N, CA and C atoms as a LAMMPS dump frame, in Angstrom:
ITEM: TIMESTEP
0
ITEM: NUMBER OF ATOMS
309
ITEM: BOX BOUNDS ff ff ff
-5.0000000000000000e+02 5.0000000000000000e+02
-5.0000000000000000e+02 5.0000000000000000e+02
-5.0000000000000000e+02 5.0000000000000000e+02
ITEM: ATOMS id mol type element x y z
1 1 1 N 9.159 12.507 -13.893
2 1 2 C 8.891 13.636 -13.033
3 1 3 C 8.178 13.146 -11.773
4 2 1 N 8.619 13.602 -10.636
5 2 2 C 8.042 13.191 -9.355
6 2 3 C 7.134 14.277 -8.809
7 3 1 N 6.129 13.84 -8.089
8 3 2 C 5.27 14.756 -7.342
9 3 3 C 5.019 14.127 -5.982
10 4 1 N 5.813 14.544 -5.004
11 4 2 C 5.732 13.985 -3.661
12 4 3 C 4.687 14.744 -2.853
13 5 1 N 3.821 13.994 -2.177
14 5 2 C 2.843 14.601 -1.281
15 5 3 C 3.005 13.995 0.107
16 6 1 N 2.764 14.81 1.115
17 6 2 C 2.811 14.332 2.5
18 6 3 C 1.453 13.749 2.85
19 7 1 N 1.462 12.543 3.447
20 7 2 C 0.199 11.875 3.778
21 7 3 C 0.053 11.562 5.263
22 8 1 N 0.957 12.064 6.079
23 8 2 C 0.869 11.832 7.519
24 8 3 C 2.212 11.46 8.098
25 9 1 N 2.153 10.896 9.309
26 9 2 C 3.365 10.471 9.998
27 9 3 C 3.339 8.96 10.193
28 10 1 N 4.466 8.415 10.549
29 10 2 C 4.558 6.981 10.8
30 10 3 C 3.561 6.555 11.876
31 11 1 N 3.374 7.405 12.881
32 11 2 C 2.444 7.082 13.975
33 11 3 C 0.983 7.061 13.536
34 12 1 N 0.669 7.621 12.375
35 12 2 C -0.709 7.621 11.863
36 12 3 C -1.14 6.253 11.351
37 13 1 N -0.172 5.382 11.105
38 13 2 C -0.476 4.057 10.552
39 13 3 C -0.08 3.004 11.584
40 14 1 N -1.012 2.152 11.98
41 14 2 C -0.649 1.121 12.968
42 14 3 C 0.337 0.111 12.369
43 15 1 N 1.208 -0.417 13.207
44 15 2 C 2.112 -1.482 12.747
45 15 3 C 1.252 -2.62 12.209
46 16 1 N 1.648 -3.174 11.068
47 16 2 C 0.926 -4.243 10.376
48 16 3 C -0.467 -3.784 9.929
49 17 1 N -0.591 -2.497 9.631
50 17 2 C -1.875 -1.958 9.213
51 17 3 C -1.75 -1.024 8.023
52 18 1 N -2.842 -0.326 7.749
53 18 2 C -2.897 0.565 6.593
54 18 3 C -3.8 1.75 6.881
55 19 1 N -3.652 2.751 6.061
56 19 2 C -4.488 3.939 6.075
57 19 3 C -4.778 4.29 4.625
58 20 1 N -5.984 4.732 4.325
59 20 2 C -6.349 5.092 2.949
60 20 3 C -6.26 6.605 2.782
61 21 1 N -5.633 7.001 1.675
62 21 2 C -5.484 8.405 1.329
63 21 3 C -6.207 8.631 0.006
64 22 1 N -7.015 9.663 -0.052
65 22 2 C -7.696 10.035 -1.296
66 22 3 C -6.827 11.049 -2.017
67 23 1 N -6.511 10.787 -3.286
68 23 2 C -5.768 11.74 -4.104
69 23 3 C -6.496 11.838 -5.44
70 24 1 N -7.246 12.899 -5.623
71 24 2 C -8.079 13.013 -6.823
72 24 3 C -9.073 11.871 -6.835
73 25 1 N -9.079 11.116 -7.913
74 25 2 C -9.972 9.963 -8.048
75 25 3 C -9.381 8.688 -7.435
76 26 1 N -8.123 8.752 -7.039
77 26 2 C -7.417 7.561 -6.562
78 26 3 C -7.611 7.329 -5.07
79 27 1 N -7.82 6.056 -4.715
80 27 2 C -7.784 5.607 -3.322
81 27 3 C -6.448 4.894 -3.149
82 28 1 N -5.566 5.46 -2.341
83 28 2 C -4.234 4.902 -2.15
84 28 3 C -4.125 4.345 -0.739
85 29 1 N -3.767 3.071 -0.642
86 29 2 C -3.557 2.429 0.655
87 29 3 C -2.086 2.564 1.023
88 30 1 N -1.832 3.127 2.192
89 30 2 C -0.465 3.299 2.695
90 30 3 C -0.289 2.295 3.831
91 31 1 N 0.673 1.394 3.671
92 31 2 C 0.885 0.278 4.593
93 31 3 C 2.142 0.472 5.43
94 32 1 N 2.126 -0.111 6.626
95 32 2 C 3.296 -0.138 7.51
96 32 3 C 3.485 -1.573 7.976
97 33 1 N 4.691 -2.1 7.8
98 33 2 C 4.933 -3.464 8.257
99 33 3 C 5.596 -3.451 9.642
100 34 1 N 5.946 -4.618 10.142
101 34 2 C 6.512 -4.745 11.488
102 34 3 C 7.878 -4.07 11.623
103 35 1 N 8.574 -3.86 10.501
104 35 2 C 9.891 -3.211 10.52
105 35 3 C 9.78 -1.71 10.261
106 36 1 N 8.554 -1.173 10.327
107 36 2 C 8.271 0.241 10.084
108 36 3 C 8.609 0.69 8.655
109 37 1 N 8.589 -0.259 7.719
110 37 2 C 8.722 0.105 6.31
111 37 3 C 7.352 0.567 5.825
112 38 1 N 7.349 1.533 4.928
113 38 2 C 6.115 2.103 4.396
114 38 3 C 6.005 1.763 2.91
115 39 1 N 4.794 1.394 2.489
116 39 2 C 4.505 1.04 1.094
117 39 3 C 3.176 1.689 0.708
118 40 1 N 2.988 1.935 -0.575
119 40 2 C 1.724 2.515 -1.04
120 40 3 C 1.29 1.828 -2.331
121 41 1 N 0.024 1.398 -2.344
122 41 2 C -0.579 0.725 -3.499
123 41 3 C -1.959 1.317 -3.755
124 42 1 N -2.459 1.135 -4.966
125 42 2 C -3.874 1.41 -5.185
126 42 3 C -4.649 0.49 -4.257
127 43 1 N -5.712 0.999 -3.663
128 43 2 C -6.475 0.22 -2.685
129 43 3 C -7.489 -0.678 -3.388
130 44 1 N -6.988 -1.481 -4.33
131 44 2 C -7.871 -2.326 -5.124
132 44 3 C -7.11 -3.557 -5.604
133 45 1 N -7.546 -4.726 -5.151
134 45 2 C -6.916 -5.968 -5.574
135 45 3 C -7.142 -6.165 -7.08
136 46 1 N -6.14 -6.643 -7.807
137 46 2 C -6.314 -6.851 -9.247
138 46 3 C -7.289 -7.98 -9.588
139 47 1 N -7.695 -8.779 -8.609
140 47 2 C -8.591 -9.904 -8.844
141 47 3 C -10.049 -9.46 -8.88
142 48 1 N -10.591 -9.067 -7.739
143 48 2 C -12.009 -8.67 -7.65
144 48 3 C -12.173 -7.307 -6.975
145 49 1 N -11.125 -6.505 -7.023
146 49 2 C -11.111 -5.143 -6.507
147 49 3 C -11.394 -5.033 -5.001
148 50 1 N -11.024 -6.056 -4.251
149 50 2 C -11.138 -5.983 -2.796
150 50 3 C -10.253 -4.873 -2.251
151 51 1 N -10.663 -4.284 -1.134
152 51 2 C -9.886 -3.216 -0.523
153 51 3 C -8.667 -3.796 0.175
154 52 1 N -7.5 -3.602 -0.414
155 52 2 C -6.267 -4.143 0.159
156 52 3 C -5.972 -3.544 1.524
157 53 1 N -6.444 -2.325 1.776
158 53 2 C -6.225 -1.686 3.074
159 53 3 C -6.893 -2.471 4.21
160 54 1 N -7.824 -3.344 3.881
161 54 2 C -8.505 -4.167 4.877
162 54 3 C -7.844 -5.54 5.037
163 55 1 N -6.763 -5.769 4.287
164 55 2 C -6.08 -7.054 4.31
165 55 3 C -5.097 -7.193 5.459
166 56 1 N -4.474 -8.348 5.51
167 56 2 C -3.493 -8.661 6.549
168 56 3 C -2.095 -8.408 5.997
169 57 1 N -1.316 -7.585 6.717
170 57 2 C 0.056 -7.259 6.325
171 57 3 C 1 -8.235 7.007
172 58 1 N 1.906 -8.831 6.231
173 58 2 C 2.938 -9.697 6.778
174 58 3 C 4.182 -9.527 5.931
175 59 1 N 5.27 -9.16 6.592
176 59 2 C 6.551 -8.875 5.952
177 59 3 C 6.351 -7.806 4.874
178 60 1 N 6.566 -8.12 3.608
179 60 2 C 6.357 -7.15 2.526
180 60 3 C 5.218 -7.605 1.618
181 61 1 N 4.182 -8.165 2.234
182 61 2 C 3.026 -8.697 1.507
183 61 3 C 1.745 -8.272 2.223
184 62 1 N 0.689 -8.086 1.444
185 62 2 C -0.645 -7.919 2.012
186 62 3 C -1.53 -8.991 1.396
187 63 1 N -2.37 -9.603 2.213
188 63 2 C -3.305 -10.622 1.74
189 63 3 C -4.676 -9.974 1.586
190 64 1 N -5.23 -10.066 0.385
191 64 2 C -6.532 -9.476 0.097
192 64 3 C -7.599 -10.121 0.983
193 65 1 N -8.494 -9.315 1.562
194 65 2 C -9.511 -9.869 2.446
195 65 3 C -10.613 -10.654 1.72
196 66 1 N -10.742 -10.501 0.414
197 66 2 C -11.815 -11.197 -0.3
198 66 3 C -11.487 -12.643 -0.647
199 67 1 N -10.352 -12.866 -1.295
200 67 2 C -10.051 -14.213 -1.788
201 67 3 C -8.615 -14.662 -1.491
202 68 1 N -7.981 -14.008 -0.521
203 68 2 C -6.647 -14.401 -0.039
204 68 3 C -5.527 -14.3 -1.071
205 69 1 N -5.709 -13.475 -2.092
206 69 2 C -4.579 -13.224 -2.989
207 69 3 C -3.499 -12.496 -2.204
208 70 1 N -2.245 -12.849 -2.453
209 70 2 C -1.118 -12.202 -1.798
210 70 3 C -0.488 -11.211 -2.787
211 71 1 N -0.382 -9.956 -2.352
212 71 2 C 0.124 -8.879 -3.19
213 71 3 C 1.429 -8.364 -2.596
214 72 1 N 2.457 -8.285 -3.423
215 72 2 C 3.758 -7.775 -3.004
216 72 3 C 3.646 -6.271 -2.783
217 73 1 N 3.978 -5.813 -1.587
218 73 2 C 3.859 -4.392 -1.264
219 73 3 C 4.892 -3.533 -1.981
220 74 1 N 5.99 -4.114 -2.413
221 74 2 C 7.023 -3.341 -3.091
222 74 3 C 6.696 -3.093 -4.554
223 75 1 N 5.992 -4.021 -5.196
224 75 2 C 5.739 -3.898 -6.639
225 75 3 C 4.264 -3.812 -7.015
226 76 1 N 3.386 -4.247 -6.115
227 76 2 C 1.959 -4.307 -6.437
228 76 3 C 1.572 -5.561 -7.203
229 77 1 N 2.532 -6.442 -7.472
230 77 2 C 2.291 -7.673 -8.234
231 77 3 C 1.685 -8.765 -7.351
232 78 1 N 0.722 -9.487 -7.911
233 78 2 C 0.186 -10.664 -7.231
234 78 3 C 1.259 -11.745 -7.224
235 79 1 N 1.314 -12.499 -6.145
236 79 2 C 2.297 -13.581 -6.037
237 79 3 C 1.718 -14.86 -6.641
238 80 1 N 2.588 -15.65 -7.257
239 80 2 C 2.189 -16.898 -7.917
240 80 3 C 1.477 -17.801 -6.928
241 81 1 N 0.485 -18.532 -7.379
242 81 2 C 0.108 -18.783 -8.766
243 81 3 C -0.807 -17.709 -9.365
244 82 1 N -1.189 -16.694 -8.573
245 82 2 C -2.076 -15.656 -9.079
246 82 3 C -1.303 -14.676 -9.957
247 83 1 N -2.023 -13.972 -10.814
248 83 2 C -1.403 -13.015 -11.729
249 83 3 C -2.197 -11.728 -11.749
250 84 1 N -1.495 -10.622 -11.837
251 84 2 C -2.124 -9.313 -11.91
252 84 3 C -1.307 -8.316 -11.114
253 85 1 N -1.65 -7.054 -11.284
254 85 2 C -0.897 -6.003 -10.604
255 85 3 C -1.82 -4.829 -10.302
256 86 1 N -1.656 -4.273 -9.137
257 86 2 C -2.293 -3.011 -8.81
258 86 3 C -1.193 -1.962 -8.828
259 87 1 N -1.53 -0.732 -9.074
260 87 2 C -0.502 0.309 -9.119
261 87 3 C 0.179 0.49 -7.779
262 88 1 N 1.456 0.816 -7.822
263 88 2 C 2.186 1.084 -6.58
264 88 3 C 2.867 2.443 -6.694
265 89 1 N 3.244 2.991 -5.566
266 89 2 C 3.826 4.319 -5.493
267 89 3 C 5.106 4.27 -4.67
268 90 1 N 6.091 5.05 -5.082
269 90 2 C 7.316 5.17 -4.299
270 90 3 C 6.989 5.913 -3.011
271 91 1 N 7.652 5.534 -1.93
272 91 2 C 7.433 6.175 -0.635
273 91 3 C 8.769 6.544 -0.014
274 92 1 N 8.722 7.49 0.906
275 92 2 C 9.91 7.803 1.7
276 92 3 C 9.472 8.445 3.008
277 93 1 N 10.338 8.311 4
278 93 2 C 10.14 8.939 5.305
279 93 3 C 11.148 10.071 5.449
280 94 1 N 10.668 11.247 5.805
281 94 2 C 11.547 12.386 6.057
282 94 3 C 11.112 13.039 7.357
283 95 1 N 11.989 13.008 8.339
284 95 2 C 11.696 13.59 9.654
285 95 3 C 10.387 13.065 10.236
286 96 1 N 10.151 11.765 10.062
287 96 2 C 8.962 11.127 10.59
288 96 3 C 7.709 11.301 9.747
289 97 1 N 7.812 12.058 8.656
290 97 2 C 6.666 12.287 7.776
291 97 3 C 6.708 11.337 6.589
292 98 1 N 5.538 10.816 6.221
293 98 2 C 5.43 9.905 5.084
294 98 3 C 5.134 10.702 3.831
295 99 1 N 5.934 10.459 2.798
296 99 2 C 5.709 11.084 1.5
297 99 3 C 5.533 9.991 0.451
298 100 1 N 4.594 10.213 -0.475
299 100 2 C 4.435 9.285 -1.585
300 100 3 C 4.489 10.063 -2.883
301 101 1 N 5.053 9.416 -3.899
302 101 2 C 5.165 9.998 -5.225
303 101 3 C 3.936 9.589 -6.01
304 102 1 N 3.045 10.529 -6.273
305 102 2 C 1.783 10.229 -6.926
306 102 3 C 1.843 10.292 -8.454
307 103 1 N 3.002 10.555 -9.007
308 103 2 C 3.147 10.587 -10.484
309 103 3 C 3.526 9.23 -11.021
């Protein structure tokens, strides 16, 4: 079952940047890469819970600002040699609006 919520527009997120959305108890980081693709992850690195929204976005990866772990924006999985996963959310753009599936 899906529950899509609107979290803003593409222009609300800087290219190669992120914006944090509060949904209940969850802090969700919504990322935009150079190709205007949108991704959403829990805003917490699986290593030491660094805020991924403060990391560096490159292609479909974000680098955690604390210890340089690289997290795949599509799956939330840490890239080798690191291991771990933060939750990720499906995203879509409709008429310039960003929607994420919070279920």
